[in-house]
C-alpha positions in Angstrom: 51.4 -6.2 -29.6 53.5 -4.7 -32.4 52.1 -1.8 -34.5 55.2 -1.9 -36.9 54.7 -5.5 -37.9 51.0 -4.9 -38.6 51.6 -2.1 -41.2 51.7 -4.6 -44.0 48.0 -5.5 -43.4 46.0 -2.9 -45.5 42.4 -4.2 -45.4 39.7 -1.9 -43.9 38.1 -2.8 -40.6 34.6 -4.3 -41.1 33.2 -2.3 -38.2 34.7 1.2 -38.4 36.3 1.0 -41.9 39.7 2.3 -40.5 43.1 1.0 -41.6 44.9 1.0 -38.3 46.0 -2.5 -37.2 47.9 -4.0 -34.4 48.9 -7.5 -33.4 47.6 -9.4 -30.4 49.9 -11.7 -28.4 48.4 -14.6 -30.3 49.3 -13.1 -33.7 45.9 -11.9 -34.8 45.2 -8.5 -36.2 43.0 -6.0 -34.2 41.8 -2.6 -35.0 43.3 0.1 -32.9 40.3 2.3 -33.4 37.4 0.0 -32.3 39.4 -3.0 -30.9 37.7 -5.4 -33.4 39.8 -8.6 -33.6 39.8 -10.4 -37.0 40.2 -14.0 -37.8 43.3 -13.2 -39.9 46.6 -13.8 -38.2 50.3 -13.0 -39.1 52.3 -15.9 -40.3 55.1 -16.9 -38.0 58.2 -17.5 -40.0 60.6 -18.6 -37.3 59.5 -20.6 -34.3 62.9 -21.9 -33.4 63.2 -19.6 -30.5 60.2 -21.3 -28.8 61.1 -25.0 -28.8 58.6 -27.7 -27.8 55.8 -25.1 -27.3 52.7 -23.9 -29.1 51.7 -20.4 -29.8 48.8 -19.6 -27.5 46.7 -16.6 -26.6 47.8 -15.0 -23.3 46.0 -11.8 -23.5 43.1 -12.7 -21.3 41.8 -9.2 -21.0 40.4 -9.0 -24.5 39.1 -12.5 -24.4 37.2 -11.9 -21.2 35.7 -8.7 -22.6 34.5 -10.5 -25.8 33.1 -13.3 -23.6 31.0 -10.9 -21.5 29.8 -9.0 -24.6 28.6 -12.3 -26.2 27.4 -13.9 -23.0 26.6 -17.5 -22.2 24.6 -19.9 -24.2 21.6 -20.3 -21.9 18.0 -21.6 -22.0 14.8 -20.1 -20.7 14.4 -22.8 -18.0 17.8 -21.7 -16.6 16.4 -18.2 -16.2 13.5 -19.5 -14.2 15.8 -21.6 -12.2 17.8 -18.5 -11.2 14.5 -16.8 -10.1 13.5 -19.8 -8.0 16.9 -19.8 -6.4 16.6 -16.1 -5.5 13.1 -16.7 -4.0 14.0 -19.7 -2.0 17.1 -18.0 -0.6 14.9 -15.0 0.4 12.6 -17.5 2.2 15.6 -18.9 4.1 16.4 -15.4 5.3 12.8 -15.1 6.5 13.3 -18.2 8.8 12.3 -21.1 6.5 14.3 -24.3 7.0 17.1 -25.0 4.5 15.6 -28.4 3.6 12.9 -26.4 1.7 15.5 -25.7 -1.0 17.6 -28.9 -1.1 14.9 -31.5 -0.4 11.6 -30.1 -1.6 11.8 -27.4 -4.2 14.8 -28.9 -5.9 12.9 -32.2 -6.4 9.7 -30.4 -7.6 11.7 -28.5 -10.1 13.5 -31.5 -11.4 10.2 -33.3 -11.8 8.8 -30.3 -13.7 11.7 -30.3 -16.1 11.2 -33.9 -16.8 7.4 -33.7 -17.2 7.7 -30.7 -19.5 10.4 -32.5 -21.5 13.1 -29.8 -20.9 15.6 -32.0 -19.1 16.1 -35.4 -17.5 14.9 -37.1 -20.6 16.6 -38.5 -23.8 15.3 -35.9 -26.2 14.8 -32.5 -24.4 12.4 -30.3 -26.4 14.9 -27.4 -26.5 17.5 -29.7 -28.1 15.3 -31.2 -30.8 16.2 -28.5 -33.3 19.9 -29.0 -32.5 19.8 -32.7 -33.1 18.4 -32.2 -36.6 21.4 -30.0 -37.4 23.9 -32.6 -36.0 23.6 -35.1 -38.8 27.0 -36.6 -38.1 26.2 -37.6 -34.5 25.2 -41.2 -34.0 22.1 -42.2 -32.1 24.3 -44.1 -29.7 25.6 -40.8 -28.4 22.2 -40.0 -26.9 22.4 -43.1 -24.6 24.5 -41.1 -22.2 22.2 -38.1 -22.2 20.2 -39.0 -19.1 23.4 -39.4 -17.2 24.5 -35.9 -18.2 21.2 -34.4 -17.2 21.1 -36.3 -14.0 24.2 -34.4 -12.9 22.5 -31.1 -13.8 23.0 -28.8 -10.8 22.9 -25.1 -11.2 24.3 -23.1 -8.2 20.7 -22.4 -7.6 20.0 -25.7 -5.8 23.5 -26.7 -4.9 24.4 -27.2 -1.3 25.4 -24.0 0.4 28.8 -25.5 1.4 29.8 -26.5 -2.1 32.4 -24.5 -4.0 31.4 -22.7 -7.2 32.9 -23.4 -10.5 35.6 -21.1 -12.1 34.3 -17.7 -13.3 30.9 -18.4 -11.8 30.0 -20.9 -14.5 27.4 -23.5 -13.7 27.1 -26.9 -15.2 25.0 -26.5 -18.3 21.8 -28.6 -18.3 21.7 -28.7 -22.1 25.3 -28.9 -23.5 25.4 -28.2 -27.3 28.2 -28.4 -29.8 30.0 -25.3 -31.1 28.8 -26.0 -34.6 25.2 -25.6 -33.6 25.5 -22.5 -31.4 25.3 -20.0 -34.2 22.3 -21.9 -35.7 20.4 -22.1 -32.5 21.0 -18.6 -31.1 18.4 -16.1 -32.4 18.8 -12.4 -33.0 15.4 -11.9 -31.4 16.3 -13.4 -28.1 19.3 -13.5 -25.7 18.5 -17.1 -24.7 18.9 -19.9 -27.2 15.3 -21.0 -27.1 13.5 -17.7 -26.3 11.6 -17.4 -29.6 10.7 -21.1 -29.7 9.6 -21.0 -26.0 7.3 -18.0 -26.5 5.7 -19.8 -29.5 5.4 -23.2 -27.8 1.8 -24.3 -27.3 1.9 -28.0 -26.6 -1.3 -29.5 -25.2 -1.0 -30.8 -21.7 2.2 -28.9 -20.9 2.2 -26.2 -18.2 4.6 -23.5 -19.4 6.7 -21.9 -16.8 6.1 -18.2 -16.0 7.2 -15.8 -13.4 3.9 -16.1 -11.4 4.3 -19.8 -11.4 7.6 -19.5 -9.6 5.5 -18.3 -6.6 3.2 -21.3 -7.0 6.3 -23.5 -6.8 7.4 -21.8 -3.7 4.0 -22.1 -2.0 3.8 -25.8 -2.9 7.1 -26.3 -1.2 6.0 -24.3 1.8 2.8 -26.3 2.0 4.7 -29.6 1.7 7.0 -28.6 4.6 4.0 -27.2 6.5 5.9 -24.0 7.1 4.5 -21.0 9.1 3.9 -19.0 5.9 0.4 -18.7 4.3 -0.2 -17.8 0.7 -1.3 -14.2 1.7 2.0 -13.9 3.7 4.0 -15.0 0.7 2.4 -12.5 -1.6 2.7 -9.7 1.0 6.4 -10.4 1.3 6.7 -10.2 -2.5 4.9 -6.9 -2.4 7.2 -5.5 0.3 10.3 -6.5 -1.7 11.5 -9.3 0.6 11.1 -11.9 -2.1 12.3 -11.2 -5.6 9.5 -11.1 -8.2 9.2 -7.8 -10.1 12.4 -7.4 -12.2 13.8 -10.6 -10.8 15.8 -11.0 -14.0 18.1 -8.1 -13.1 19.8 -10.5 -10.6 20.8 -12.9 -13.4 24.6 -13.3 -14.0 26.1 -10.7 -16.2 26.9 -13.4 -18.8 23.2 -14.2 -19.3 22.2 -11.6 -21.9 18.5 -10.8 -21.9 16.7 -9.1 -24.8 14.0 -9.5 -27.4 11.6 -12.3 -26.7 13.1 -12.8 -23.2 11.5 -9.5 -22.2 8.0 -11.0 -22.7 9.0 -14.1 -20.7 10.7 -12.6 -17.7 9.4 -9.0 -17.4 6.4 -8.7 -15.1 4.3 -5.5 -14.9 1.6 -6.4 -12.4 1.4 -7.6 -8.8 0.5 -11.3 -8.2 -3.0 -11.9 -6.9 -4.1 -14.5 -4.4 -6.7 -16.1 -6.7 -4.3 -16.4 -9.6 -1.4 -18.0 -7.7 -3.9 -20.3 -5.9 -5.2 -21.6 -9.2 -1.7 -22.0 -10.6 -0.6 -23.9 -7.6 -3.3 -26.5 -8.1 -2.5 -26.6 -11.8 1.2 -27.3 -11.2 0.5 -29.9 -8.5 -1.8 -31.8 -10.9 0.7 -31.5 -13.8 3.5 -33.0 -11.6 1.3 -35.8 -10.3 2.4 -35.1 -6.8 1.2 -37.5 -4.1 -0.9 -36.6 -1.0 0.8 -33.9 1.0 1.8 -34.4 4.7 -1.2 -34.3 7.0 -2.4 -30.9 8.5 -3.0 -31.8 12.1 -4.1 -29.7 15.1 -0.5 -28.8 16.0 0.2 -27.4 12.5 0.3 -23.7 11.9 -2.1 -24.0 9.0 -4.8 -25.6 11.2 -7.8 -23.2 11.5 -7.7 -23.2 15.3 -4.1 -21.7 15.2 -4.8 -19.4 12.3 -8.0 -18.1 13.9 -6.0 -17.2 17.1 -3.4 -15.4 15.0 -5.9 -13.3 13.1 -7.9 -12.5 16.3 -4.7 -11.0 17.6 -4.1 -9.3 14.3 -7.4 -7.4 14.2 -7.5 -6.7 18.0 -10.4 -8.8 19.0 -11.0 -10.4 22.5 -9.1 -13.6 23.3 -12.4 -15.2 24.5 -13.5 -15.4 20.9 -11.0 -18.2 20.3 -13.2 -20.7 22.1 -16.1 -19.8 19.8 -14.0 -20.1 16.6 -12.8 -23.6 17.8 -16.4 -24.6 18.2 -17.4 -23.4 14.8 -14.4 -25.3 13.3 -15.5 -28.5 15.0 -19.1 -28.2 14.1 -18.4 -27.5 10.4 -15.7 -30.1 10.1 -13.2 -27.8 8.5 -10.6 -28.8 11.0 -10.5 -32.5 10.0 -7.3 -33.9 8.7 -8.8 -35.3 5.4 -10.5 -31.9 4.8 -7.3 -29.9 5.3 -4.7 -32.1 3.6 -4.0 -31.4 0.0 -4.2 -34.4 -2.3 -3.5 -33.5 -6.0 -4.2 -37.0 -7.4 -7.7 -37.1 -5.8 -10.7 -37.0 -8.1 -11.6 -33.5 -6.9 -8.1 -32.1 -6.5 -8.3 -28.9 -4.4 -6.5 -27.4 -1.5 -7.9 -25.3 1.3 -7.4 -21.6 1.4 -6.2 -21.9 4.9 -5.9 -18.2 5.8 -9.1 -17.2 4.0 -11.0 -20.0 5.7 -9.7 -19.0 9.2 -10.8 -15.4 8.6 -14.2 -16.6 7.3 -14.7 -18.5 10.6 -14.0 -15.3 12.5 -16.6 -13.4 10.4 -19.2 -16.1 11.2 -18.5 -15.8 14.9 -18.8 -12.0 14.7 -22.2 -12.5 13.1 -23.2 -15.0 15.8 -22.3 -12.5 18.5 -23.3 -9.1 17.0 -25.6 -10.1 14.1 -23.9 -7.2 12.1 -27.3 -5.8 10.9 -26.4 -2.1 11.7 -28.7 -2.4 14.8 -27.9 -5.0 17.4 -24.1 -4.4 17.5 -24.7 -0.7 18.4 -27.2 -1.5 21.1 -24.8 -4.0 22.6 -22.1 -1.3 22.4 -24.3 1.1 24.4 -24.8 -1.5 27.1 -21.0 -2.2 27.3 -20.1 1.5 27.4 -22.4 2.1 30.3 -21.1 -0.9 32.2 -17.4 0.1 31.6 -18.2 3.7 32.9 -19.8 2.4 36.1 -17.3 -0.5 36.8 -13.9 0.9 35.8 -12.0 -1.5 38.1 -13.6 -4.6 36.7 -12.6 -6.4 33.5 -13.8 -4.2 30.7 -16.5 -5.5 28.4 -15.9 -5.5 24.7 -17.4 -2.4 23.0 -18.0 -3.0 19.3 -18.3 0.7 18.5 -15.0 1.6 20.2 -13.3 -1.3 18.5 -14.7 -0.1 15.1 -13.3 3.4 15.7 -9.8 2.2 16.6 -9.7 -0.3 13.7 -11.1 2.2 11.2 -8.4 4.7 12.0 -5.6 2.0 11.9 -6.8 0.4 8.7 -7.1 3.8 6.9 -3.6 4.7 7.9 -2.3 1.3 6.7 -4.2 1.6 3.4 -2.8 5.1 2.8 0.8 3.8 3.3 0.1 0.9 1.0 -1.4 3.1 -1.8 1.6 5.5 -1.5 4.1 2.7 -1.7 2.4 1.3 -4.8 2.3 4.8 -6.4 6.0 5.3 -5.8 7.1 1.9 -6.9 9.6 2.0 -9.7 8.6 -0.6 -12.3 11.7 0.0 -14.5 14.6 -2.3 -13.6 18.1 -1.2 -12.9 19.2 -3.6 -15.7 17.4 -2.3 -18.8 15.9 -4.6 -21.4 16.3 -4.0 -25.1 14.7 -5.6 -28.2 18.0 -6.7 -29.8 21.7 -6.4 -29.2 21.8 -3.5 -31.6 19.6 -1.4 -29.3 21.8 -2.1 -26.2 23.6 1.2 -26.2 20.4 3.2 -26.6 18.7 1.3 -23.8 21.5 1.9 -21.4 21.7 5.6 -22.3 18.0 6.0 -21.7 18.3 4.2 -18.3 21.1 6.6 -17.3 19.0 9.6 -18.2 16.0 8.2 -16.1 18.3 7.6 -13.1 19.8 11.1 -13.3 16.3 12.7 -13.6 15.1 10.7 -10.6 18.0 11.9 -8.5 17.5 15.5 -9.5 13.7 15.3 -8.8 14.2 13.7 -5.4 16.7 16.4 -4.5 14.2 19.1 -5.4 11.2 17.5 -3.7 12.8 16.2 -0.5 16.3 16.3 0.8 15.7 13.8 3.6 17.1 10.3 3.0 14.7 7.5 2.2 13.9 5.2 5.0 15.1 1.6 4.6 12.8 -1.4 4.2 11.1 -2.6 7.3 11.9 -6.0 8.6 9.4 -8.7 7.5 6.8 -9.8 10.0 3.8 -12.1 9.9 1.8 -9.4 11.8 0.8 -6.1 10.1 -0.7 -4.6 13.3 0.8 -4.6 16.7 -1.4 -3.8 19.8 0.2 -2.9 23.1 -1.5 -2.5 26.5 -1.7 1.0 27.9 -1.8 2.9 24.5 -4.7 5.4 24.8 -4.8 6.1 21.1 -4.7 2.5 20.1 -6.7 0.5 22.7 -5.9 -3.1 23.0 -9.1 -5.3 23.2 -7.4 -8.7 23.7 -8.2 -8.9 27.4 -11.8 -7.5 27.1 -14.7 -9.7 28.1 -17.7 -10.9 26.1 -19.9 -10.8 29.2 -23.1 -9.1 28.3 -23.1 -10.6 24.8 -23.0 -14.3 26.0 -25.4 -15.7 28.6 -25.4 -18.9 30.7 -27.8 -21.6 29.6 -27.3 -24.6 31.8 -23.6 -25.5 31.8 -22.9 -23.8 28.5 -22.7 -20.2 27.2 -25.0 -19.0 24.4 -25.4 -15.7 22.6 -28.2 -13.4 23.7 -28.9 -12.9 20.0 -30.9 -15.8 18.7 -31.1 -14.5 15.1 -28.7 -15.1 12.2 -28.9 -14.0 8.6 -27.2 -16.1 5.9 -24.8 -14.4 3.6 -26.4 -16.1 0.6 -29.1 -18.8 0.1 -28.6 -19.1 -3.6 -25.7 -21.1 -4.8 -24.8 -21.7 -8.4 -26.6 -24.6 -10.0 -23.4 -25.7 -11.9 -21.1 -28.4 -10.7 -18.6 -26.0 -9.1 -21.2 -25.0 -6.4 -19.8 -21.5 -6.0 -21.9 -18.7 -4.6 -23.5 -15.7 -6.3 -21.6 -12.4 -6.9 -21.0 -10.2 -3.8 -22.7 -6.8 -4.1 -22.0 -4.4 -1.2 -25.3 -2.6 -1.5 -27.1 -5.8 -0.5 -25.4 -6.0 2.9 -25.2 -3.9 6.1 -22.4 -1.3 6.6 -21.0 -3.3 9.6 -20.7 -6.4 7.5 -19.1 -4.4 4.7 -16.5 -3.0 7.1 -15.6 -6.5 8.5 -15.3 -8.0 5.0 -13.2 -5.0 3.7 -11.0 -5.2 6.8 -10.1 -8.8 6.4 -9.9 -8.6 2.6 -7.2 -5.9 2.9 -5.4 -7.9 5.6 -5.1 -10.8 3.2 -4.8 -8.7 0.0 -7.8 -10.5 -1.6 -11.0 -9.4 -3.2 -14.0 -8.9 -0.9 -16.1 -11.3 -3.1 -13.5 -14.0 -2.6 -13.8 -13.7 1.2 -17.6 -13.4 1.1 -17.8 -16.7 -0.9 -15.7 -18.5 1.8 -18.0 -17.1 4.5 -21.0 -18.4 2.7 -19.4 -21.9 2.4 -18.7 -22.0 6.2 -22.3 -20.9 6.8 -23.6 -23.7 4.5 -21.7 -26.2 6.6 -22.9 -24.7 9.9 -26.6 -24.2 8.9 -27.3 -27.3 6.9 -30.9 -27.4 7.9 -31.6 -23.9 6.8 -30.0 -24.4 3.4 -31.9 -27.7 2.9 -35.2 -26.0 3.7 -34.4 -23.2 1.3 -33.6 -25.8 -1.4 -36.9 -27.6 -0.8 -38.9 -24.4 -1.0 -37.2 -23.4 -4.3 -37.9 -26.8 -5.8 -41.6 -26.7 -4.8 -42.0 -23.2 -6.2 -40.5 -24.4 -9.5 -42.9 -27.3 -9.6 -45.9 -25.1 -8.9 -45.1 -22.7 -11.8 -47.2 -22.8 -14.9 -45.4 -22.1 -18.2 
């Protein structure tokens, strides 16, 4: 670059209004004050000294800087693809098989792009505006478009052994011409179709959102019959093991995010079980997925296995597993056709596997202890006296002692959970701004926030923060010999069960139904759960399991009622007949 040769150029800089020019290696003028490069170039009079060559730009430093500032031309679906890639890679680190990414989720995502007309079709919706601008392009050029999109492979779903492209660039799923880039890009969005995507409301199309990325992940896990339930998946998200909140900050630096992109990719609330469950069924129907692989007795999602897992989790006796298996058999919730998800069926629904298993345990607890704030305490008195007089024998299960141990443990766990949520930093390390003009202000504010947080943490506590705990499918661990946290796994149900012929039955012959009034509508859901209508023991059990699964108590209570409806068909049928007779006898 030669400052002397650039003195003849006297125009003012369009950015800083200075008249101080230099020459780049490619012969273009650049401002020495703000480094703005103009389109004007110095005429080359004599090129004889460079035979058989062309004048080319060799100053890659400035070009790289301008490229990063401008960013890639990218689409919203590419942003969601990066999020899915991060999530599936996190699942692989948690022990999920690699085929989940390459064989299942990849195919689901390709199917979604095709069904939503974003890729793998002749006229992608995000290119329709571009094709109108390209008047000179013949229709025959589009014949090769399916081939281009068939080769679409972001590093997201590429094989782990494949080499990345230069400069981290991925193949673009929607290649566009240079003439249309300026027309398509919007000052209100970093992505090419951010504004159009946020306004798109096409009937029958399921728009992709960040919560729906979790629905995609769970659909893939369910197809593979992995040992991860929906409640486990959401808990891993909450603990930070799976990217969700501020997942956009892991986008490549060249994918600029601002304006409308903020409303698409920024999430300011935690995912809920009910919401992701509904979105999963919605996506499965939209994709027209076939019947999923059968859930058999040897699968982790079968209620017999999940009941055993949750009995260990909440520190209940192992002997209860035989009773849960009997309830599963009597109600038919362990049948293959009942458990297997079939999206194309007339009544497309899937089982809430973890919620159903917990509901079975609640029903067994009611069969054993009635949970009416009376019988459970009298049985506890009997078990306490027996354990005092027979210390060498196998201890009998004491419901009161178990309640005290679990109450203390669950309170501690709830306090940790509430503190973690209160301390959670919602602001991302990569700030979002409304437009490219606000970029400097947004980064300045972010630096101020980080500095203030460092100063405050230094004043409050000088001890270093503890790192994230390793993920586990168990939230509670019970060890033998711990006096403060008694392990009840090996305790006996003797004194609660009695021999009747060759079988065991409960001493308690009573049972109260959680509800006898189901909705008259087609959905057949139960009435609203109100705690004041139920015993304190039942409330504690419901709240315990609801916290364990991070679901609403009413959601679990409804599942308990559905299990009871299957188990006590005669009682419900009698109640139905009585209600119909009373309606006939009324005079209006």
